[in-house]
N, C-alpha and C positions, 0 to 999 in steps of 0.2 A: 804718521805713516800707518797704513793698514795692511795686514797680510791676509791671504786667503785662509779659508777654513782648513784647507788641506795642509798648508804650511803650519798653521797653529797645531794641528794634530801631529805633524812631524816633529815639531819642537817638543811637544808633550811626551811623545814616545821616546825620543832621545834622552830627555831629562829623566824619565822613568828608569831607563836602563843605566844612566849615569849614577843615579841615587842608589842603585842596587849594589854597586861596587865593581871593582875590576874583574873582568871576565864573566860577570853574571849573565846568565842566559834566561830568557823568558819567551814563552810562546806568544804568537801574535794574538791568540784568543785571550790570554791572560792580560796582556797589555791593553787590549781593546776593552775588556771588562772593567779593569781598574781605572782606566782613563775615560770611560764612557765614549768610546770611538766605535763606529760601526766596523765590524770585522772585515768585511769585503773592502771597505774604503782603506783601512789600515794595511791590508795586504798589498794594495797598489802603492801606498806610500812607502812601505818597507822595501818594495822592489826598486823604487826610484832612489831611495837612500842607499841601497846596496850598490847600485850602478855608480853612484857618486862617491863610493868609498867611505861612507859614514857608518853604515851598518854591515854586519856579516850575517847572512841568513842561511840556516841549514835546514833542509827538509827532512822529513821522516819522524819516526816515533821519538827519537832522542834529539830531534832538531830544535831549533829555536832561533832567537835573534840576539845578537850581542853587538856591542860597539866594536867597530873595526880598528879604532885607535883609542888612546886614553882620552877621557872626557875633556881635559884641558887643551887637547890638540884639535878639538872640533869647535868651530865658531857658529854663532847664530846665523850670520850671513851665509855661511856654507850650507846650512840646513835649508834656509829659505830659498836660496838660489837653486838647490837641488830639486826643489819642488816647483817653484814658480818661474825659474829661469833667471837670467841676469837682471839685476836691478839697475835702473838708470835714474840718476838724480838730475833735477833741473837746476 
């Protein structure tokens, strides 16, 4: 099975935040720089993951992105489906 580049970036961003520890906050620019993801592309991904309830994004000078739930409560399938839509298996 192959996933889209956008889903790959989403997984990498969520893993980055999970590895930082509970409640850790990072800016979109910081995640993009450390994961080599284009910033504008990551902003769109963060928006989609926020709508899906995976991430919580706060705007402003003290803003950033955090996991909306504990890492163990977030599945890979949930991340991919938040970006690519529901998967169907043959």
